[in-house]
DRENGU-599637 format. One record per residue (C-alpha): residue in three letters; x, y, z. Coordinates in steps of 0.5 Angstrom, whole numbers, always signed. Example, Ala and Ser with C-alpha at 12.3 -4.5 7.8 and 13.67 -1.06 7.14 Angstrom:
# residues 2
{tivex ALA {+25 -9 +16}}
{tivex SER {+27 -2 +14}}
END
This chain:
# residues 678
{tivex MET {+308 -398 -201}}
{tivex GLY {+306 -393 -195}}
{tivex ASN {+313 -394 -192}}
{tivex LYS {+316 -392 -198}}
{tivex ARG {+312 -386 -199}}
{tivex ASN {+313 -383 -192}}
{tivex TYR {+321 -384 -193}}
{tivex ILE {+321 -381 -200}}
{tivex LEU {+316 -375 -199}}
{tivex PRO {+320 -371 -194}}
{tivex PHE {+326 -371 -199}}
{tivex LEU {+322 -369 -205}}
{tivex PHE {+319 -363 -201}}
{tivex PHE {+326 -361 -199}}
{tivex PHE {+329 -362 -206}}
{tivex ILE {+324 -358 -209}}
{tivex PHE {+324 -352 -204}}
{tivex LEU {+332 -352 -205}}
{tivex LEU {+331 -352 -213}}
{tivex PHE {+326 -346 -213}}
{tivex GLN {+329 -341 -209}}
{tivex GLY {+332 -338 -215}}
{tivex GLN {+336 -332 -214}}
{tivex SER {+334 -331 -207}}
{tivex PHE {+341 -333 -205}}
{tivex ALA {+347 -329 -208}}
{tivex GLN {+351 -333 -213}}
{tivex SER {+359 -332 -214}}
{tivex ASP {+365 -334 -218}}
{tivex SER {+368 -337 -212}}
{tivex THR {+367 -344 -214}}
{tivex LEU {+369 -343 -221}}
{tivex ILE {+373 -349 -224}}
{tivex GLN {+378 -347 -229}}
{tivex THR {+379 -351 -235}}
{tivex ASP {+386 -353 -234}}
{tivex THR {+384 -356 -227}}
{tivex ILE {+379 -361 -230}}
{tivex ILE {+382 -368 -232}}
{tivex SER {+382 -369 -239}}
{tivex VAL {+377 -373 -243}}
{tivex THR {+382 -379 -243}}
{tivex ASP {+382 -380 -236}}
{tivex SER {+374 -380 -235}}
{tivex THR {+372 -384 -241}}
{tivex ILE {+374 -391 -239}}
{tivex ILE {+372 -394 -233}}
{tivex LEU {+377 -398 -230}}
{tivex THR {+375 -400 -223}}
{tivex ASP {+375 -407 -225}}
{tivex THR {+382 -408 -228}}
{tivex ILE {+386 -407 -221}}
{tivex SER {+383 -407 -214}}
{tivex ASN {+381 -400 -213}}
{tivex THR {+379 -399 -205}}
{tivex ASP {+380 -393 -200}}
{tivex SER {+386 -397 -198}}
{tivex ILE {+390 -392 -201}}
{tivex PRO {+390 -386 -197}}
{tivex LEU {+393 -381 -202}}
{tivex ASN {+390 -379 -208}}
{tivex VAL {+396 -377 -211}}
{tivex LYS {+396 -374 -218}}
{tivex PRO {+402 -370 -221}}
{tivex PRO {+401 -362 -218}}
{tivex PRO {+399 -357 -223}}
{tivex PRO {+402 -351 -225}}
{tivex PRO {+400 -345 -221}}
{tivex PRO {+393 -343 -224}}
{tivex PRO {+393 -337 -229}}
{tivex LYS {+389 -331 -228}}
{tivex VAL {+381 -332 -228}}
{tivex PRO {+379 -330 -235}}
{tivex GLU {+372 -327 -236}}
{tivex MET {+367 -332 -235}}
{tivex SER {+363 -335 -241}}
{tivex LYS {+356 -338 -241}}
{tivex ALA {+359 -345 -242}}
{tivex ASP {+364 -344 -237}}
{tivex SER {+358 -342 -232}}
{tivex LEU {+355 -349 -234}}
{tivex ARG {+361 -353 -232}}
{tivex VAL {+360 -358 -227}}
{tivex SER {+365 -362 -224}}
{tivex TYR {+367 -366 -217}}
{tivex PHE {+372 -369 -213}}
{tivex LEU {+371 -375 -209}}
{tivex GLY {+371 -377 -202}}
{tivex THR {+376 -373 -198}}
{tivex LEU {+380 -366 -198}}
{tivex ASP {+386 -370 -201}}
{tivex SER {+382 -370 -208}}
{tivex LEU {+381 -362 -207}}
{tivex LYS {+388 -360 -205}}
{tivex LEU {+391 -364 -211}}
{tivex LYS {+386 -362 -216}}
{tivex THR {+383 -369 -218}}
{tivex PHE {+377 -366 -221}}
{tivex HIS {+372 -370 -225}}
{tivex PRO {+367 -368 -230}}
{tivex ILE {+360 -370 -229}}
{tivex ASP {+358 -375 -234}}
{tivex THR {+353 -372 -240}}
{tivex ALA {+355 -377 -245}}
{tivex ILE {+350 -382 -249}}
{tivex LEU {+355 -387 -250}}
{tivex ARG {+353 -392 -244}}
{tivex TYR {+347 -388 -242}}
{tivex HIS {+343 -395 -244}}
{tivex GLN {+347 -398 -238}}
{tivex TYR {+343 -396 -233}}
{tivex ASP {+344 -402 -228}}
{tivex PRO {+350 -401 -223}}
{tivex GLN {+352 -408 -224}}
{tivex ARG {+353 -406 -232}}
{tivex TYR {+355 -399 -232}}
{tivex GLY {+361 -398 -235}}
{tivex ASN {+362 -405 -238}}
{tivex LEU {+362 -408 -232}}
{tivex TYR {+359 -415 -231}}
{tivex TYR {+357 -419 -225}}
{tivex SER {+354 -426 -223}}
{tivex THR {+347 -424 -220}}
{tivex LEU {+340 -427 -218}}
{tivex SER {+335 -426 -223}}
{tivex ASN {+333 -419 -222}}
{tivex ILE {+336 -412 -221}}
{tivex GLY {+338 -410 -214}}
{tivex MET {+341 -417 -212}}
{tivex ALA {+347 -419 -209}}
{tivex GLY {+353 -420 -214}}
{tivex LYS {+360 -422 -216}}
{tivex ASN {+364 -420 -221}}
{tivex PHE {+366 -424 -227}}
{tivex ILE {+373 -421 -227}}
{tivex PHE {+377 -423 -222}}
{tivex LYS {+380 -417 -217}}
{tivex PRO {+384 -418 -211}}
{tivex HIS {+380 -414 -205}}
{tivex ILE {+385 -410 -201}}
{tivex SER {+382 -407 -194}}
{tivex ASN {+385 -401 -190}}
{tivex GLY {+384 -404 -183}}
{tivex TYR {+377 -408 -181}}
{tivex ASP {+373 -409 -187}}
{tivex MET {+366 -407 -186}}
{tivex ARG {+364 -407 -193}}
{tivex THR {+358 -411 -196}}
{tivex ARG {+362 -413 -202}}
{tivex SER {+356 -417 -205}}
{tivex PHE {+351 -411 -205}}
{tivex SER {+357 -406 -206}}
{tivex LYS {+354 -403 -213}}
{tivex TYR {+348 -401 -210}}
{tivex MET {+351 -398 -204}}
{tivex TYR {+355 -391 -203}}
{tivex TYR {+361 -391 -199}}
{tivex ASN {+365 -385 -196}}
{tivex SER {+370 -386 -202}}
{tivex ASP {+364 -385 -207}}
{tivex VAL {+361 -378 -204}}
{tivex LYS {+362 -373 -209}}
{tivex TYR {+363 -366 -207}}
{tivex TYR {+360 -362 -213}}
{tivex GLN {+364 -355 -216}}
{tivex GLN {+359 -351 -220}}
{tivex VAL {+358 -343 -221}}
{tivex ILE {+350 -344 -221}}
{tivex PRO {+345 -349 -218}}
{tivex TYR {+346 -355 -221}}
{tivex SER {+341 -361 -221}}
{tivex ASP {+340 -368 -225}}
{tivex ILE {+334 -373 -225}}
{tivex HIS {+335 -380 -228}}
{tivex TYR {+329 -384 -229}}
{tivex VAL {+328 -391 -232}}
{tivex MET {+322 -395 -232}}
{tivex GLY {+322 -403 -234}}
{tivex PRO {+317 -409 -234}}
{tivex LYS {+313 -411 -227}}
{tivex LYS {+313 -404 -224}}
{tivex GLU {+321 -404 -224}}
{tivex GLN {+323 -397 -223}}
{tivex SER {+330 -393 -222}}
{tivex LEU {+331 -386 -220}}
{tivex TYR {+337 -382 -219}}
{tivex VAL {+337 -375 -216}}
{tivex VAL {+343 -370 -216}}
{tivex PHE {+342 -363 -213}}
{tivex SER {+348 -358 -211}}
{tivex ARG {+348 -350 -210}}
{tivex GLU {+352 -345 -207}}
{tivex LEU {+348 -342 -201}}
{tivex TYR {+353 -336 -201}}
{tivex ARG {+360 -334 -202}}
{tivex GLY {+364 -340 -200}}
{tivex LEU {+358 -345 -197}}
{tivex SER {+355 -350 -202}}
{tivex VAL {+350 -356 -201}}
{tivex GLY {+349 -362 -205}}
{tivex ILE {+344 -368 -205}}
{tivex ASP {+345 -375 -209}}
{tivex PHE {+339 -380 -208}}
{tivex GLY {+338 -386 -211}}
{tivex ILE {+332 -392 -211}}
{tivex VAL {+332 -398 -215}}
{tivex TYR {+325 -402 -214}}
{tivex SER {+323 -408 -218}}
{tivex PRO {+318 -414 -216}}
{tivex GLY {+322 -419 -220}}
{tivex GLU {+319 -424 -225}}
{tivex TYR {+320 -430 -220}}
{tivex LYS {+317 -431 -213}}
{tivex ASN {+320 -428 -207}}
{tivex SER {+325 -424 -211}}
{tivex LYS {+323 -417 -210}}
{tivex SER {+329 -411 -209}}
{tivex ASN {+327 -405 -206}}
{tivex ASN {+334 -401 -205}}
{tivex ASN {+335 -394 -204}}
{tivex LYS {+342 -390 -202}}
{tivex LEU {+343 -382 -200}}
{tivex PHE {+348 -377 -199}}
{tivex ILE {+348 -370 -197}}
{tivex THR {+354 -366 -197}}
{tivex GLY {+356 -359 -195}}
{tivex GLN {+362 -355 -196}}
{tivex TYR {+365 -348 -194}}
{tivex TYR {+372 -345 -196}}
{tivex THR {+374 -338 -193}}
{tivex PRO {+375 -333 -199}}
{tivex ASN {+382 -333 -198}}
{tivex LYS {+382 -341 -198}}
{tivex ARG {+386 -342 -192}}
{tivex TYR {+381 -346 -188}}
{tivex GLY {+376 -351 -191}}
{tivex VAL {+371 -356 -189}}
{tivex ILE {+367 -361 -192}}
{tivex ALA {+362 -366 -189}}
{tivex ASN {+357 -371 -191}}
{tivex TYR {+351 -375 -188}}
{tivex LEU {+350 -382 -192}}
{tivex ARG {+345 -387 -191}}
{tivex ASP {+344 -394 -195}}
{tivex ARG {+338 -399 -195}}
{tivex ILE {+338 -405 -198}}
{tivex LEU {+332 -410 -197}}
{tivex VAL {+331 -416 -202}}
{tivex ARG {+327 -422 -202}}
{tivex GLU {+331 -428 -202}}
{tivex ASN {+328 -434 -206}}
{tivex GLY {+335 -439 -206}}
{tivex GLY {+334 -440 -213}}
{tivex ILE {+329 -444 -217}}
{tivex THR {+328 -451 -214}}
{tivex TYR {+328 -455 -221}}
{tivex ASP {+332 -452 -227}}
{tivex SER {+329 -457 -232}}
{tivex ILE {+322 -453 -231}}
{tivex PHE {+326 -447 -234}}
{tivex GLU {+330 -450 -239}}
{tivex LEU {+325 -454 -242}}
{tivex ASN {+320 -448 -241}}
{tivex LEU {+315 -452 -238}}
{tivex LYS {+312 -446 -235}}
{tivex PRO {+313 -439 -239}}
{tivex ASP {+310 -435 -233}}
{tivex ARG {+316 -435 -229}}
{tivex GLY {+312 -433 -223}}
{tivex VAL {+309 -440 -222}}
{tivex ILE {+316 -443 -222}}
{tivex PRO {+317 -446 -215}}
{tivex VAL {+323 -443 -211}}
{tivex ASN {+327 -446 -205}}
{tivex LEU {+325 -440 -200}}
{tivex GLU {+318 -436 -200}}
{tivex ASP {+319 -432 -195}}
{tivex ASP {+326 -430 -193}}
{tivex GLU {+329 -423 -194}}
{tivex ASN {+336 -419 -193}}
{tivex LEU {+336 -412 -190}}
{tivex ILE {+342 -408 -190}}
{tivex ILE {+343 -401 -187}}
{tivex GLN {+349 -397 -187}}
{tivex SER {+349 -390 -184}}
{tivex GLY {+354 -385 -182}}
{tivex PHE {+357 -378 -183}}
{tivex TYR {+364 -375 -184}}
{tivex VAL {+367 -368 -183}}
{tivex GLU {+374 -366 -185}}
{tivex GLN {+377 -359 -185}}
{tivex TYR {+384 -357 -187}}
{tivex PHE {+388 -351 -185}}
{tivex ASN {+394 -348 -189}}
{tivex LEU {+400 -346 -185}}
{tivex LEU {+402 -340 -189}}
{tivex LYS {+398 -334 -190}}
{tivex PRO {+396 -333 -197}}
{tivex ARG {+400 -328 -202}}
{tivex SER {+397 -322 -202}}
{tivex ALA {+394 -320 -209}}
{tivex THR {+400 -315 -210}}
{tivex ASP {+406 -320 -208}}
{tivex THR {+408 -323 -215}}
{tivex THR {+414 -327 -212}}
{tivex ARG {+413 -334 -212}}
{tivex ARG {+414 -338 -206}}
{tivex LYS {+420 -344 -207}}
{tivex ILE {+417 -348 -201}}
{tivex ASP {+410 -348 -198}}
{tivex ALA {+409 -351 -191}}
{tivex GLY {+403 -354 -193}}
{tivex ASN {+396 -356 -189}}
{tivex ILE {+394 -360 -183}}
{tivex SER {+387 -363 -183}}
{tivex TYR {+383 -367 -178}}
{tivex ALA {+377 -372 -180}}
{tivex PHE {+372 -375 -176}}
{tivex HIS {+368 -381 -179}}
{tivex TYR {+362 -385 -176}}
{tivex GLN {+359 -391 -179}}
{tivex ARG {+354 -396 -177}}
{tivex ASN {+352 -402 -180}}
{tivex LYS {+346 -407 -179}}
{tivex LYS {+345 -413 -183}}
{tivex VAL {+339 -418 -181}}
{tivex TYR {+337 -424 -185}}
{tivex SER {+330 -427 -183}}
{tivex GLY {+325 -432 -185}}
{tivex ASN {+319 -436 -182}}
{tivex ASP {+321 -443 -183}}
{tivex PRO {+328 -445 -181}}
{tivex LEU {+327 -452 -183}}
{tivex ASP {+326 -451 -190}}
{tivex ASP {+329 -456 -195}}
{tivex PHE {+334 -451 -198}}
{tivex TYR {+338 -451 -191}}
{tivex LYS {+337 -458 -189}}
{tivex PRO {+344 -460 -191}}
{tivex TYR {+347 -455 -186}}
{tivex ALA {+348 -455 -179}}
{tivex PRO {+341 -455 -174}}
{tivex PRO {+338 -448 -173}}
{tivex ILE {+339 -445 -166}}
{tivex ASP {+332 -443 -167}}
{tivex SER {+327 -448 -170}}
{tivex LEU {+321 -443 -170}}
{tivex ASN {+324 -437 -174}}
{tivex THR {+331 -434 -177}}
{tivex PHE {+333 -427 -175}}
{tivex ASP {+340 -426 -176}}
{tivex SER {+342 -419 -173}}
{tivex LEU {+349 -417 -174}}
{tivex TYR {+351 -410 -171}}
{tivex GLN {+358 -406 -173}}
{tivex LEU {+360 -399 -171}}
{tivex ARG {+367 -396 -173}}
{tivex ILE {+369 -389 -170}}
{tivex ARG {+375 -386 -174}}
{tivex ASN {+379 -380 -172}}
{tivex THR {+385 -378 -178}}
{tivex VAL {+390 -373 -177}}
{tivex LYS {+394 -371 -183}}
{tivex TRP {+400 -366 -186}}
{tivex SER {+401 -365 -193}}
{tivex ASN {+405 -360 -197}}
{tivex ALA {+399 -359 -201}}
{tivex GLY {+398 -352 -199}}
{tivex TYR {+396 -346 -204}}
{tivex SER {+399 -350 -210}}
{tivex ASP {+403 -344 -212}}
{tivex ALA {+410 -346 -209}}
{tivex ALA {+415 -348 -214}}
{tivex LEU {+417 -355 -210}}
{tivex SER {+409 -356 -211}}
{tivex ASP {+410 -357 -219}}
{tivex ILE {+414 -363 -218}}
{tivex PHE {+413 -366 -211}}
{tivex THR {+408 -367 -206}}
{tivex LEU {+408 -371 -200}}
{tivex SER {+403 -373 -194}}
{tivex PHE {+403 -377 -188}}
{tivex GLY {+398 -378 -182}}
{tivex VAL {+395 -383 -178}}
{tivex HIS {+388 -386 -177}}
{tivex TYR {+385 -388 -170}}
{tivex ASP {+379 -393 -170}}
{tivex TYR {+375 -395 -165}}
{tivex LEU {+370 -401 -167}}
{tivex GLU {+364 -405 -164}}
{tivex GLN {+361 -411 -167}}
{tivex THR {+356 -416 -164}}
{tivex LEU {+354 -422 -168}}
{tivex PRO {+348 -426 -169}}
{tivex TYR {+345 -430 -163}}
{tivex ASP {+351 -427 -159}}
{tivex SER {+350 -422 -153}}
{tivex VAL {+357 -421 -152}}
{tivex LYS {+360 -414 -156}}
{tivex SER {+367 -415 -159}}
{tivex ILE {+371 -408 -158}}
{tivex MET {+377 -407 -162}}
{tivex ASN {+382 -401 -163}}
{tivex GLN {+387 -400 -169}}
{tivex VAL {+392 -395 -170}}
{tivex ILE {+394 -394 -178}}
{tivex PRO {+399 -390 -180}}
{tivex PHE {+400 -388 -187}}
{tivex GLY {+403 -384 -192}}
{tivex GLY {+404 -382 -200}}
{tivex ILE {+409 -378 -204}}
{tivex SER {+408 -376 -212}}
{tivex LEU {+414 -374 -216}}
{tivex LYS {+414 -371 -223}}
{tivex LEU {+420 -374 -226}}
{tivex PHE {+423 -370 -232}}
{tivex ARG {+417 -367 -237}}
{tivex SER {+413 -373 -238}}
{tivex SER {+414 -378 -232}}
{tivex PHE {+410 -379 -226}}
{tivex LEU {+411 -383 -220}}
{tivex THR {+407 -384 -214}}
{tivex ALA {+407 -388 -208}}
{tivex SER {+403 -390 -202}}
{tivex ALA {+403 -394 -196}}
{tivex HIS {+399 -396 -189}}
{tivex LEU {+401 -400 -183}}
{tivex VAL {+395 -403 -178}}
{tivex LEU {+397 -404 -171}}
{tivex GLY {+392 -406 -166}}
{tivex ASP {+387 -412 -166}}
{tivex TYR {+385 -417 -171}}
{tivex ASN {+389 -413 -177}}
{tivex GLY {+395 -412 -173}}
{tivex GLY {+401 -413 -177}}
{tivex ASP {+397 -411 -184}}
{tivex PHE {+401 -407 -189}}
{tivex ALA {+400 -405 -196}}
{tivex PHE {+404 -401 -201}}
{tivex ARG {+403 -398 -208}}
{tivex ALA {+407 -395 -213}}
{tivex ASN {+405 -393 -220}}
{tivex LEU {+409 -390 -226}}
{tivex LYS {+406 -386 -232}}
{tivex GLN {+410 -385 -238}}
{tivex PHE {+408 -381 -243}}
{tivex LEU {+410 -382 -250}}
{tivex GLY {+412 -375 -252}}
{tivex THR {+410 -369 -247}}
{tivex GLU {+404 -369 -243}}
{tivex SER {+400 -365 -248}}
{tivex ARG {+402 -368 -254}}
{tivex ASN {+404 -375 -254}}
{tivex PHE {+403 -382 -257}}
{tivex GLY {+399 -385 -251}}
{tivex ARG {+402 -387 -244}}
{tivex LEU {+405 -393 -241}}
{tivex SER {+403 -394 -234}}
{tivex PHE {+406 -399 -229}}
{tivex THR {+403 -401 -222}}
{tivex LEU {+405 -405 -216}}
{tivex ASP {+401 -407 -210}}
{tivex LEU {+404 -411 -204}}
{tivex THR {+399 -413 -199}}
{tivex SER {+399 -417 -193}}
{tivex GLN {+393 -417 -189}}
{tivex MET {+388 -421 -185}}
{tivex PRO {+382 -424 -189}}
{tivex SER {+375 -421 -187}}
{tivex TRP {+373 -422 -180}}
{tivex PHE {+367 -426 -183}}
{tivex TYR {+372 -432 -185}}
{tivex SER {+375 -432 -178}}
{tivex GLU {+369 -432 -173}}
{tivex TYR {+361 -432 -175}}
{tivex GLN {+355 -434 -172}}
{tivex SER {+348 -435 -175}}
{tivex ASN {+342 -439 -174}}
{tivex ARG {+345 -445 -179}}
{tivex PHE {+352 -443 -180}}
{tivex ARG {+357 -442 -174}}
{tivex TRP {+365 -442 -174}}
{tivex LYS {+371 -440 -171}}
{tivex ASN {+378 -440 -174}}
{tivex ASN {+385 -438 -174}}
{tivex MET {+386 -435 -180}}
{tivex ASN {+393 -434 -183}}
{tivex LYS {+395 -427 -187}}
{tivex GLU {+393 -427 -194}}
{tivex GLY {+399 -424 -198}}
{tivex ILE {+398 -421 -205}}
{tivex MET {+402 -418 -210}}
{tivex HIS {+399 -415 -216}}
{tivex ILE {+403 -412 -222}}
{tivex LYS {+399 -408 -228}}
{tivex GLY {+402 -406 -234}}
{tivex SER {+398 -402 -239}}
{tivex TYR {+398 -398 -245}}
{tivex PHE {+393 -392 -246}}
{tivex TYR {+392 -388 -252}}
{tivex LYS {+386 -383 -253}}
{tivex PHE {+380 -387 -251}}
{tivex PHE {+383 -394 -251}}
{tivex GLU {+387 -398 -246}}
{tivex THR {+390 -405 -247}}
{tivex GLY {+395 -409 -242}}
{tivex ILE {+396 -414 -237}}
{tivex ASN {+395 -416 -230}}
{tivex PHE {+399 -421 -226}}
{tivex THR {+397 -423 -219}}
{tivex THR {+400 -428 -214}}
{tivex TYR {+396 -430 -208}}
{tivex SER {+398 -434 -202}}
{tivex ASN {+393 -436 -197}}
{tivex TYR {+387 -434 -201}}
{tivex THR {+381 -435 -197}}
{tivex TYR {+374 -437 -199}}
{tivex LEU {+368 -441 -198}}
{tivex ASN {+368 -448 -200}}
{tivex ASP {+363 -453 -203}}
{tivex SER {+360 -454 -195}}
{tivex VAL {+360 -447 -194}}
{tivex ARG {+365 -447 -189}}
{tivex PRO {+371 -442 -189}}
{tivex GLU {+378 -445 -192}}
{tivex GLN {+385 -442 -194}}
{tivex LEU {+388 -445 -200}}
{tivex LYS {+395 -448 -198}}
{tivex THR {+399 -446 -204}}
{tivex THR {+400 -440 -207}}
{tivex ALA {+396 -438 -213}}
{tivex THR {+397 -434 -219}}
{tivex ILE {+392 -430 -224}}
{tivex PHE {+394 -428 -230}}
{tivex GLN {+389 -423 -234}}
{tivex VAL {+390 -420 -241}}
{tivex PHE {+385 -414 -242}}
{tivex ALA {+383 -409 -248}}
{tivex GLN {+378 -404 -246}}
{tivex GLY {+375 -397 -249}}
{tivex ASN {+371 -394 -255}}
{tivex ILE {+374 -394 -262}}
{tivex PRO {+370 -389 -266}}
{tivex ILE {+370 -390 -274}}
{tivex LYS {+366 -384 -277}}
{tivex LYS {+359 -385 -275}}
{tivex PHE {+360 -392 -273}}
{tivex GLY {+364 -394 -267}}
{tivex ILE {+365 -400 -262}}
{tivex ASP {+365 -399 -254}}
{tivex THR {+368 -406 -251}}
{tivex ARG {+371 -409 -246}}
{tivex LEU {+375 -416 -247}}
{tivex VAL {+378 -420 -241}}
{tivex TYR {+382 -426 -242}}
{tivex GLN {+384 -429 -235}}
{tivex VAL {+387 -436 -232}}
{tivex PRO {+388 -438 -225}}
{tivex SER {+393 -443 -223}}
{tivex ASN {+388 -447 -219}}
{tivex ALA {+382 -446 -223}}
{tivex SER {+378 -451 -218}}
{tivex ILE {+378 -446 -212}}
{tivex ILE {+379 -439 -216}}
{tivex ARG {+373 -440 -220}}
{tivex MET {+372 -435 -226}}
{tivex PRO {+370 -435 -233}}
{tivex MET {+376 -436 -238}}
{tivex PHE {+374 -430 -243}}
{tivex VAL {+369 -424 -241}}
{tivex GLY {+367 -420 -247}}
{tivex MET {+362 -414 -247}}
{tivex ALA {+361 -410 -254}}
{tivex ASN {+357 -404 -256}}
{tivex LEU {+356 -404 -263}}
{tivex TYR {+353 -397 -265}}
{tivex PHE {+352 -392 -270}}
{tivex ARG {+351 -384 -268}}
{tivex SER {+349 -378 -272}}
{tivex SER {+346 -371 -271}}
{tivex VAL {+339 -371 -273}}
{tivex PHE {+333 -366 -273}}
{tivex LYS {+338 -361 -277}}
{tivex LYS {+343 -362 -272}}
{tivex ALA {+339 -360 -266}}
{tivex ALA {+339 -367 -263}}
{tivex THR {+344 -373 -263}}
{tivex LEU {+342 -380 -264}}
{tivex GLN {+345 -386 -262}}
{tivex THR {+343 -393 -264}}
{tivex GLY {+346 -400 -263}}
{tivex PHE {+347 -407 -260}}
{tivex GLN {+350 -409 -254}}
{tivex LEU {+353 -416 -253}}
{tivex SER {+355 -419 -247}}
{tivex TYR {+358 -426 -246}}
{tivex PHE {+362 -431 -242}}
{tivex THR {+365 -438 -243}}
{tivex GLU {+362 -444 -239}}
{tivex TYR {+365 -445 -232}}
{tivex TYR {+363 -448 -225}}
{tivex ALA {+360 -441 -222}}
{tivex ASP {+360 -440 -215}}
{tivex ALA {+353 -441 -212}}
{tivex TYR {+350 -436 -207}}
{tivex MET {+348 -437 -200}}
{tivex PRO {+342 -432 -198}}
{tivex GLU {+343 -433 -190}}
{tivex LEU {+351 -431 -191}}
{tivex ARG {+350 -426 -197}}
{tivex SER {+356 -429 -200}}
{tivex PHE {+358 -434 -205}}
{tivex TYR {+361 -441 -205}}
{tivex LEU {+364 -446 -209}}
{tivex GLN {+359 -451 -212}}
{tivex ASN {+361 -457 -217}}
{tivex GLU {+354 -459 -220}}
{tivex LYS {+352 -454 -225}}
{tivex LYS {+356 -450 -230}}
{tivex ILE {+353 -443 -233}}
{tivex GLY {+356 -439 -239}}
{tivex ASN {+357 -440 -246}}
{tivex TYR {+351 -436 -248}}
{tivex ILE {+351 -429 -252}}
{tivex TYR {+346 -424 -249}}
{tivex VAL {+344 -419 -254}}
{tivex ASP {+340 -412 -253}}
{tivex VAL {+338 -407 -258}}
{tivex TYR {+337 -400 -256}}
{tivex ILE {+336 -393 -258}}
{tivex THR {+339 -386 -255}}
{tivex LEU {+337 -379 -256}}
{tivex GLU {+340 -373 -254}}
{tivex VAL {+337 -366 -254}}
{tivex LYS {+340 -360 -251}}
{tivex ARG {+340 -362 -243}}
{tivex ALA {+336 -368 -244}}
{tivex ARG {+338 -375 -245}}
{tivex LEU {+333 -381 -247}}
{tivex PHE {+333 -388 -249}}
{tivex ALA {+329 -394 -250}}
{tivex LYS {+332 -401 -250}}
{tivex TYR {+330 -408 -251}}
{tivex SER {+334 -413 -247}}
{tivex HIS {+336 -420 -248}}
{tivex LEU {+332 -420 -255}}
{tivex ASN {+335 -427 -257}}
{tivex SER {+331 -430 -251}}
{tivex TYR {+326 -431 -256}}
{tivex PHE {+330 -436 -260}}
{tivex GLY {+328 -442 -255}}
{tivex ASN {+335 -444 -252}}
{tivex TYR {+333 -443 -245}}
{tivex THR {+340 -444 -242}}
{tivex TYR {+342 -437 -240}}
{tivex TYR {+344 -437 -232}}
{tivex LEU {+348 -431 -229}}
{tivex ALA {+349 -435 -223}}
{tivex PRO {+347 -443 -221}}
{tivex HIS {+340 -444 -221}}
{tivex TYR {+338 -436 -222}}
{tivex PRO {+336 -436 -229}}
{tivex ALA {+338 -429 -233}}
{tivex ARG {+331 -425 -234}}
{tivex ASP {+328 -426 -241}}
{tivex ALA {+327 -421 -246}}
{tivex ARG {+324 -414 -243}}
{tivex PHE {+323 -407 -245}}
{tivex TYR {+326 -401 -242}}
{tivex PHE {+325 -393 -242}}
{tivex GLY {+329 -388 -239}}
{tivex VAL {+330 -380 -239}}
{tivex ALA {+335 -376 -236}}
{tivex TRP {+335 -368 -235}}
{tivex ARG {+340 -363 -233}}
{tivex PHE {+338 -356 -230}}
{tivex HIS {+343 -350 -229}}
{tivex ASP {+338 -345 -225}}
END
């Protein structure tokens, strides 16, 4: 706790200092986000990240360009409280891809990052642990893959960094308290220091000792942002510092499932586990700076002539990222690891992996001031990444050095009045990933006009050829060692969907050649035949007067179910009642959250590799999890109380979220969130 306190206190002092500077800094309306630049509620209500691969492999966040902004009207109080953000890079700012902050109570009770937005992960008996999505999606990378995918929901990446746009200072505090001293804390703060210059902080902690032996999680993540734009918006720069720290104890699962299934030891803390002192540490840190310069001068205030063509802008970005991953344990001869290779070090395990990437990016885009006639119907960008990479594997004194050049480009077109086409592509040249490419095209068709319609149709095509993650080609740890010549994976993904108001339904069809996985011997292997995965999904919120259902339903079938493991059906449903209370001074929502997946041979988890692998011994699933909750919104405050897994009292002890990792028993949570605009 001492180290944890030393880490948090400087941040809290800095946060309090900024929060209470009050009016010592001049405020202005230079960061005003007009109503017509904020995405519609239909774009922000449904989280769709798991229906298709959604990574930073697509270099252009293309969106149909908006019309020239109207003259800014006199600001109301509601306008001054409006807060939005753009993500990742200046592309989002230039294309006005803004997202409103989430102030809804619909899913506020879904506090776990692996569950928020109707996500559902196979995970390990505690919050903050490794996880694998129950719903299949292909992984598409942009060059060398440095992500720790099993922990990605508890980490920030550059594409997740939010650059807030607000008029007055904005801060938001979320706190959740659970059993066994479990706590989650998220703090957001953003303010304009003076005209054109603003700073922001986003900080999160997940801490949970866990019910089972050696299952503690202690994770934190942080990014600090800065933005500056000249008064005429000809030049702008954004920057961030990012740091993730994952520290989890690894118990390898319970030793005897029968003890849990027969409920022989109701005190979960005394059930024997496979590992008693092993742990994983992951640290990711780095910084990012991007700046743009519009090639043409802005029009003068008296110039009413509209440009036909804008020369656009040039931008330069510098990204520094460093990863450290350490798996440690005091007994390499544990029975849990005996089926595998003899350890290099039989006294203790200390697998330390180091990675470094320095990326320079130069890019041109025709998105300048967005006031040219051509910008209404057409946007174009192209550029190039240059990556310098270093990597040192555990128990290896030789550092690998790689260089990659990645040209990329993107385009968007407005076709007629209600059709929008976007496309983007990249190609990798250089070491390891040389020859990789990815292409994406998306067509959106409104059934009517963009403002008045009966919904919209969306069609997406992804074509990818890429090397498997470096991990499958060469790795070395105390017990696992291999060096393989892998073939490129070929991925074709097609998605078609219909979206109306708050609800979406559609299909995903994926073909996968040379699918790469860890087999039941925990060794990398590639599927020699082309696999197909077919998915049908329906997701969204259906309000019916004061009642409603917020759901996500997925039916999925792989052609080779013995290798590509997934439950045939995954379903989440939030059945709720919502009403105004206390003479309309507050809003109350209460309901049941149901979660279910069909029985299947789920992948098992290997702690030393932080990865999941095939197993053929135990099926999990065919069990409904029932949560009951109540949420209250009073002005800017939101509160919830939740009793999770209520039906664990019914005596059916077959609930697992991963083989040999039981789901947690019934437990109570309380959470509160409070926004400040001053």
